[in-house]
N, C-alpha and C positions, 0 to 999 in steps of 0.2 A: 817520961817515957819510958816504957821500964820492956817492950817488943818490936819487935822489924819483920816486916812482913815483906819478902824479894818474891814479885812475881818471876818465869825462867824463860819462858820466850819470849822473845822481844826486847826482855828486860836485860836480865843478868845472859841470856846467850843471844848472839846475832844470826838471826834465824829468819828466813824468809819462810813465814806459818803456811801461808797457801799451796809452796810448792812441795814442802815436807810434808806435808798431811797429801798432798797428792801421789807422793811416792811411798806413803806408809801404806793409804788404803790399798797402793796397785800390790804393795809386796804381801797385803795382809791377803789381800783377795787369792793369790798363788798359795799361800800359807795353808789356806784352807781350805783349799780347794779338797782334801781328801774327807770331809764333811758331809760332801754333799750326798756321798752316798747313804748316809743313816736319818738324810731330812725326812718327816713323814708330816710336817707342816707345809701353809701356803705358800711362805716365801723363799728364796733362796736365799744361801748363806749369806751375801753379800749385801742384799736390803735387809738380811736381817741384823747384819752386825753396826750399818746405818743407822735403823731404829731401835737397836739394842742402847746407841750410843744418844741418843736424842733421848729416850727415856730418863737415861743419867742425869742431863743437862736438864730435862725439867721437875725431875721430883725434886724436894725440900728436905725431908726427914724420917726417920723408922728408919729403913732399912740401910745397909751402907750402898754406894752406888756400883761397887761388885754386884751384889747380892740383884739389885734391882738390873744390872746386865745383864746377868745366866736368865732372870726370869723374864724378861723383856724378848732372849734370845732363843730362848725354849718352847714362846708362845708363837713364835716365827718359824720356827721348825724341828719341833719338836725333837730337840737333842740337847742333852743335860750338857753342859757343858765343862760339869766339874769331872764328867769320865772321860774327857776328850780333852783335856785341857794340856796334856803333852804336847800337840800339836803347837799350841801357843807359846810355852815354855821352852820349846825348840826354837820359834819364830824369834821370842825377844833375846835369846842368847845369843845366835846365829845370824839373823838379818837382821834386826834393828840397827846393832852396832853399824852397818853398810849403808845407812841410810841417813846417816852426818851430811854428808854432800860438801856447800862452803859452811855448814855449821861453827860459830866461832868464840869464845869468851866476848862481851862486849866490854867495850875499854871503858876500864876501872871497875869491874866488876869484881873482882878479887880484893882491890883493897877498900871497894865499900862495905862489902861481907866480913874481912876481918877487922875493920874497923869497926861495926857494932858489935864482933865480938871482944875487941879486948873493953870494950867499954862494958861489958856485964851486961848486954841486952839477949835476951833469949831471940833468939833468929829463925824464923821457919820460911822454907821455899812454898809459898803458895799458890803454886802452878793448878789450874782448874785439873780436878782430880777424876779426867776420864781416863785415865790409865794406869796399870799396873806399877810396883815400885821400883820392877822391874825395867821398864820404858824411861821413868822419872828419872831412876839413877843412871841411864848410859848419857841423859839430856846435859843434868850436873853435870859428868864427867868433861861434855864435848864443851862443856862451859869456863871449864879450867878450875873448875870446885871439890872434886873427888877427894882432895886432900880436908875437905873443912867440914867439924861435923857440926848437923844442923839438929835442933830442939824438935824441928818437925817438919816433917814431907811430906803433905799433902797429897795423897794419892786412892785412888778410887774403892783400897782394901778396908778403907777406917772411914772414909769422908761420908758423910750420907744429906751432902747437897753441892751443886755446884754453882761459881761465881753466875751470875751475879747477884746471886739470893744472899739473902741476910744474913740465912741460918747458917753458909758456908762460912761467913766471915764470925759467926759468934761459935760457932763450933771451934774455930781454930783460937781464939782467944779462953775458951774453957779449957781446950788441951794444954795453953802456955800457963793457964793459969794466972791471966791477968784479966783486967778491963778492959774493952772497946777501947774505951777514951785513952789506955797506956800504950795505945798500937799505933805503928806507924806503916800504912802499905804504901809500896813503893811501886810501880808496872807503868807500863807503856800503856794500855789500850782504855780509852776512856769511857768504857761502860764499863767491863767486865773487872777491871781493877779499882776505878775510882766508886765503885759501889759501896766500896766498905766505907765511905764518908756515912751512909746511911744509919749503920747504928752507931754513929759517933768516935770512929777511928779517923784520925790522920790521914794526910793521902799527898804524896811524894810524885806526883806525874812526868816521867822520862819520855813519853814518847813526842811524837813532831805535829799531832793535830793541834792547831789553831783553836784560842777562847777554850781551852778546858777549864772545868772548875774545879781545882785542888788548890791542897792549902799550899804547895810549894812546886813549880816548875822548874824543872833543872837537869842534869845529867848522873852519873853515879860518880864523878869525880868530886862534883858540887857536893852531892850529897854526905862522900866519906868528910869532906870538910866542914858541912853544917851538923855533922850529927853531935860533935862536943859540946856544940851550943845548945842545943836541943834539948841537953841531958841538963 
């Protein structure tokens, strides 16, 4: 094994994802309200944001997720987000950090990540790349990992597919310059994260759903103890 991929939300970060997304989209709707006056397409700004997010989730290769998001938003509203990105820069700088609520580091997260580093593994934050880097960096900080240097953080600026598509996991392996069979994916989602097994990655499941097909089921503290033996 040469690389380890950590999911973020629900894995390294103890976060009620559904409640967070509700807060996120409500705050984003308020921040994006000034764009309504520039719209010339058939959809509202908020419906366009949701549609553009779905487009990212569905596409698999070629353009970056950011390019897909911008193109879908323009189709729905006629708005070039590149010309109005300042609205979102302000949002991710000033508003997004206030959405943490009860988010906190998952038990054992820092130990698991630093153990992987100490063992010489390449370490990636393999979060679903539907957010810009600024939003992911805030969540890494909420997880108590702002002091850690990662070999890769998957964001919408550079990734060209999303979970659970195999293209997403192949791109990570390519960027890390390792074979998929040399990777371990650690995550809490039985569909999005365990799909890494489809291209030969080993899997470590930290969720609570019973009967999930994974190479190992455990917690992050157990992972830190297991890693030296896996090598």
